[in-house]
LOBA-906279 format. One record per residue (C-alpha): residue in one letter; y, z, x. Coordinates in pm, whole numbers, plus 50000, padded with zeros to 5 digits. Last residue first. Layout:
# LOBA-906279
AYZX;...
END
This chain:
# LOBA-906279
N634625276604854;Q637635253904920;Y637075234504589;V636655268904406;R640125280004570;R642155247704461;A640805250804111;R641885285104074;R645415277004241;A645565246603958;R644625270103679;T647375291903787;D650115265703812;H649015251003481;N649215288303341;G652735293203487;Q653975260903350;E652675269503021;G654415303303049;H657725286003152;E657835264802857;D656575291702596;S658995317302743;P657745344202999;P656695379702837;P659185405302820;T658785437103071;V658225467102856;I654605471802972;A655095463703316;R657895490903349;R655645516703179;R653085507903459;N655295509603729;F656685541103606;L653295558403524;A652355547703909;L655465564104055;G654915596903869;Q651255595203965;A652375594204324;I654975621504278;W652455643304136;I649965635004430;A652635643004673;F653525675104499;T649625686304495;L649265676304876;I652435696604962;L651395727604763;E647625723304882;F648735724605245;G651315751505209;F649055777504984;L647275798305253;T648625788805601;A652205791105438;I651475824705307;A649925834905642;S652805824805837;T655265841605598;L653385875805624;N652905871705994;A656905868506036;W657305896705762;D655235920205970;V655295949305735;S656015983005874;D659405987105783;L658295982305398;S656926016805426;Q653576033405438;V653746070605533;G651436087305282;L649076099005559;Q645976081005425;V647996050705344;D649196050505672;D646156051605827;W644856024605611;F647625999605711;G647136007706083;L643376000206031;V644165968105864;G646515954706103;G648495976906344;Q651885964706198;Y651215950805844;P650905912005776;P648185907306019;F648325868406090;R644635859906203;L642965887006019;F645285879405720;C644435844205754;L640805849105763;V640605870605489;T642775847405268;D640745816105355;V637595834305264;L639065843304947;Y640735807904884;A637425792304950;V635535815704688;I638085806504429;A637545768304505;L633925772304489;T634375787104109;A636625756604022;A634025735704164;R631195752103968;K633055748803664;L633565711703712;W629935707803787;K628755728403490;K630825706303245;P629475672503401;A625765688603392;Q625975701303016;N623775673402882;Y621245673503181;D621075713103169;E620325711102807;K617645684102863;L615995703403124;E615955736602882;Q614665717402600;L611805703502825;V611055739902963;E610915750702607;S608535724202477;D609945697502280;T608745694301924;E612155710301799;K613945680201939;I616725680602185;V618525644802195;Q619615637302560;P623135626102585;V623395591302742;I625845595503054;N628095564603059;N630865582102886;V630795609503165;G631195581903424;R633995562303233;I635825597003191;L635345607203549;N636505573803671;D639555576803440;L640385611603573;I640125596703942;K642405570203842;L644995593103683;D645255620003947;G645595656603874;R642675666903720;M640405656304026;I642885661704279;G643495699504131;P639835708304116;L639395693804493;V642115710604653;Q640445744704717;L637005729704797;L638305703305033;Q640495729205217;L637255749105268;V635265720405400;G638255712405646;W638565748505779;L635065747605864;A635235715706025;V638305725306221;G636535757106325;F633245740406447;A635105711206631;D637275739606813;A634025758706905;A632105726407024;I635305717507233;R635405751307390;G631675752207450;I631675718607612;L634495726007837;S633015759407940;I629655740908023;L631585714608222;S633115740708410;S629885758608495;V628185725308574;V630935718908829;P630725752808982;I626935760008983;L626595796308898;M627035790408533;L623705771008535;F621825800108654;D623395824108382;L622815796308112;F619105792508192;P618135803107844;V621145811407623;D621575848907557;T625265850907561;I626585836407223;M629445860007141;A632015839507304;V630995812007068;L631775834106771;Q635225842906930;R635975807906982;A635005801606588;M637005829106505;S640225817706685;I639575781606568;Y639375791306214;P642425812106200;Q644645785506383;I643365756206170;N646525762705909;L649045760706177;M648085728906303;T647305717805934;L650585726905817;A652725703906075;S650115676405996;L650755680505626;L654245681005662;V654445647505877;L651865630705643;T653895641205354;L657045629505475;G655535594505558;V653945589905235;V657025600305034;L659035577005235;W656475549505185;R656615555404796;L660655554604818;A660465522705001;K657965504804746;M660395517704477;
END
């Protein structure tokens, strides 16, 4: 079972790494274009005249652009997968349930002012609103991701302008579809989350199987149980003495 778990982890890391390299391409391209648009920087023209300094500035700008693109990609990916992870992992669900149970609901009284009643209602509805907001942000992140992916991998020859021109002329056809770019866009949009969701599903299944096996395993006999309890007490005593 441990070998299967490590196999799943290894394959997941390999696939996620490959998809990450494909997935971050639109964000790096966008970030580099934004950095290239920054031209009015004090003393930049003067510094670019110095050979060594100009090369260093170009390198720093490229690294900053790539870092910004990767960071933006990471934030959007987190927003996309967060609702699924929260509701798909048993440990996270258990922690959420415990956290919500620890929240003491505020009693709304008729004698409370209107502002106080609204504040108490917001407090009582905070967990539900947080989950709804997470789902809303995931949709927004998908929309942004879709736009950037289609700009980086236009699924139609000629891009958006070409598609719009063909629509106006009524000559659009499947022959104008760039199937390679369409496949890359779909893989970029959904590949990362699908693989991560599948890995979480496998891990959850293994956890349930181990828990079930622990439940159905018969307890040791009295003789072995007493000996096991004696050994356990002896180990605890040695740890206390060593500490």
